[in-house]
N, C-alpha and C positions, 0 to 999 in steps of 0.2 A: 334411488340406491346411492348408498354412501360412496364417496370417494375414498380410497385408500391411499394415505400419505405415509410414507416411511421416513422417519427422522433418524439420521445416522450419525449425528455428532456425539460427543461424549455425554455420559450421564448426567454431569453436573449442569451441562447446558440444557439438557432435556427438562430438568426440574424448573429451570428458569424461563425457558422459551415456550414450553407446551401450553401453559394456561393463557399466555398472551396470543400465541398463534390461534388457538381455539376461539378466543374472542373475536379475532380479526376474521376468521372463517365465517363466524355467526353474522357479523356486520354485513357480509357480502351475500348472505344467504346460501352459503356453502354447507353441504351436509358431508362432513368429513370424519373419518375414522383415522385419527392420527396416532401412530404407535411407532415403537422402536423394534417391533418384532412382527414381521409380515412376511408371508410366503411370497417369494419374488413374483410369482405368476399373476398375482392379483393387485400388484403395486400400481397405482396410477401416476404418482409423482414421488420424487425422492428428493428430500432436503438433505444436501450433501456437505460434508466437511472433509478437508484433505486427510485427516486422521481416520476416516471412516473404514470400518471392516469390509465394506462394500468396494471391491476392486474389479470384480468381473460383472459386467452389466448384461451379459448374454442372457441370463435367465429372466430379466425384467422385460418380457416381450410385451406387456400392456402399458408400460411406463411412458407417459407423453412428454415429460421433461424432467431433467435432472437440474435442480436449483442450489448452486453452490452458495454456502452461507457466508463465505468470505469473498472479498473483492479479487484476490489472486486465484487464477485457475491452472497455473503452470503444472500442477501435480497431477491433474486429471485430464487436460485437454488433449494430450496425446495418447490416452488410452484406447487402444485399437478396438476394445469390445464396446466402447460407448458410441452408440449409433443414435441415441436420443438426442434431442436439442438440449444444449447446456446453457444456462444462464449464469451470470456472476452478480455478485452483490453490490449495488449502488444505492445507498440511501443517506438520508440526512445525518444520522448519528455518526456514520463513517466519515463522512465530509467534514462535519463540524469538529469532530475529534481530532482529525488530521490537521486541519487548519490551526487549531488551537496549539497543538504540539509542534508544528512546524514554526509558527509565529514565536512561540515561547522560546525555542531553542535558537532561532535566528536572532532575535533580540538579546538573548543571553550572550552570544558571541559578539554581536554588534557592539554591545555596551561594555564588554568585558566584565560582566557580573562577577565571574568567578574571582576576579582579582580582590574584590570585596568580601564575597561570601567565604573564600577559602583562606583570607589574608588578614584575619582578625588578630593580629600580633602586636598591636600597640603602636605600629608606625602610621602616621598620617601622611598618605602618599596619594595625592589627588591624581586622577587620570581622566582626561576629556575625550570621548570618543568623537569621531566625526559625525555629521548629521547623516541620517539615512540616505539621503541623495547622493552622498559621496561613497556609498558602499554598494558596488554592483553585485547583484545576486542572480545565479543562473539556476533555473529549474529545469531538470531533465525529465521529461514526461509531461504531456499536456493532455491527459485524459481528465476524467471527472475530478479525481483528487489533485492532480498537478495543477489544473486550471484554477481551481478553488484556492489553492495555497498561492499560487503566482499572483492572483487578483487581490488577495489578502495582504501579501507583502507589498505590492505596488500601492495599495491604499495607505500603508504605512509611511510611504514615501520613498521606498527602495527602488532603484532603476532595476527592473526586473527583465531578463532574457529567458525565453522558454525554448526548449528544444524538444522536437518530437520525430518520430520516423517519417511521418507524412506531414505536410504542410497543415498547420492550424491557424485560426485566427481567434485571438483572444484579446479583447479590448484593454488597452493600456499595457499590453505586453509586446515586446519585440519577439516575434515568433520566427524560429528558424528550423531547418530540417536538412536531412541528408548529411553526408560525411563532411562536406565543407562547412555546413551550418554547425555542427558540432564542435569543430575546432573554433569557429568564431565565438560560439557561446560559452566556451570553456576558457578562451584567451582572456586573461586579467581579471577573471571573476574572482571575488574575494570570499564569496560564500556560495556552496554548490549544494543544492537540495536534490536528491535522487527519488523520483516517484515514477520510474519507468515499470511496465510489466516485464517479467523474466520471459525471454525468448531467446532462441540461439543468437539473434542479432543484438541483444542487449547485455548478454553474459560478459562479465569483465569490461564492461564500457569504460570504466575508471580503471585504467591500467597504467604502466610506467610511461607510456607515450602521452596520454591524455592527462595524467596527473602533473605533467611537467608544464601544462599550457596555463593554469591559473596563476594570479599574482603569488608571489612567494609568501608563505604563511597563511594561505587561504584555508577556510574551514570546509570540511565535508560533513553533511548532514544525510544520513540515509535511513529514512522510514520506509523505504520501498521494498527491496528484496536483497537478501545477503549476497548472492552471486553476481550482482551488479558490479561488485568491487573484487579486483584482484588483491587478495589480503596481503600476500608478499609485496606487492608493488605499493600498497598504502603504507605498510610498516616501513618500507625503505624510504617513502617520501616523507613520512613522519621523521624518521631519524635524520634526515638531511635538513629539515627545516622547510622543505618545500610546501608541505602540508603543515600548518601549525596545530590544528585539532581535528579530531574526527568524533562526532557523536553518532553513534550507531545503535539502531533499534532492532535491526535484523541481521541474520547470520546463515551461514551455509549450513551449520549444525546448531540446532536449537533443542534444548538450552545450550548456550555457549559453554564449552567445557571448561572447567575450572583452571585447567592448565593453559588455555589460550592465551597468547601474549597480549591480546587486547585488555584483559582484566588488569594486568599490572602496568599498562603502559600510561605515563603521566599525562599524555596528550590524547588520550582517548576516553570518552564517556560511553559506557555501555548501559542501554536501558533495555529491560526484558520484554521487548516485542509488545509495547503498549501504546504505540503512537495513535492508532486508530482501532478500537474494539468494535466489533459487531454487537450492537445492542439489541436486545430482545424487542424493545417497544418499537423501534423503527424499522428493523429488518423483518418483523412480521407482517408489516403493511405491504411491504414489496413481495414477499412470498405468497401472501393471500391473493394479492391483486394479480399475480402471475398465474395462479391457479384458476382464478375466476376467467382471466383471459384465455387460458387453455380450454375451458369448457364452452367458452362463448365463441371459440374459433378465432380469436383476435391474435394479433402477433405479440409474442412474449417480450417483455421488457428486458433489456440488457442481455440480449442473446449474444453468445460468444460466436466469433468469427474463427472456426478452427483453422483456416489457411493462415490467419495472422498470429494465432495463439492466445487471443485475448478478446 
């Protein structure tokens, strides 16, 4: 009997993802009826997106797992109607995309590339940056994406300190945790990269107090979650020169409203949530494998811990 799999992301994603998902199901010998329109009582698995019309999971009595198509699950993990297992997306395409985006922007700020790119004014003004080993970088968040980016930056020669809620071990990275560890990680940092999950404990983790800890003129790079930053505190720190520049890919409201002060600020770079895209080719492998595991009675990959929020 066919498995009924409900795809709930937007239609444009359906057109891209559906044929690739079907090919991955076939590779694993799975007989799947993949559709965007199924009666709740017959659905075996849900491929979920935060903007999904499915918000009440109560009717999905047969559903064995809800598989989030994105890495972040903060918009669904607290849904009280969701009693089915919830998985998040961890896959090669996300990790590779994030490491490229983070490395590119860290190097951009480290090398002061904007002085050349935006300064084509006929004046010959050499500027020599320090070597990477003189530029301390702090990565907040040492999950799959944070650890990948931290290792990439360390391989480029940056001294990297990582911070996480619980103690982690990442080769070549100074790993800290806890409140005292956060203060140590931020103190004198010159570049800060935010890759934490959004939880009640991480919201506004960069605020007036913590933004005072890095070296004056430090750079903030946020491809993680918008609410990790207190926007008013960041704007104040930019205004005082305590923070020299902020490159932001994620925001509390998306798309970022045209009237938001970030757009016009000379020391803010806005990118439209493009740091790490879920790619059909690589995400389909994870989804198909999790359905195979569910049917074989094996543990799901990347199962969300509801108590932790990720």
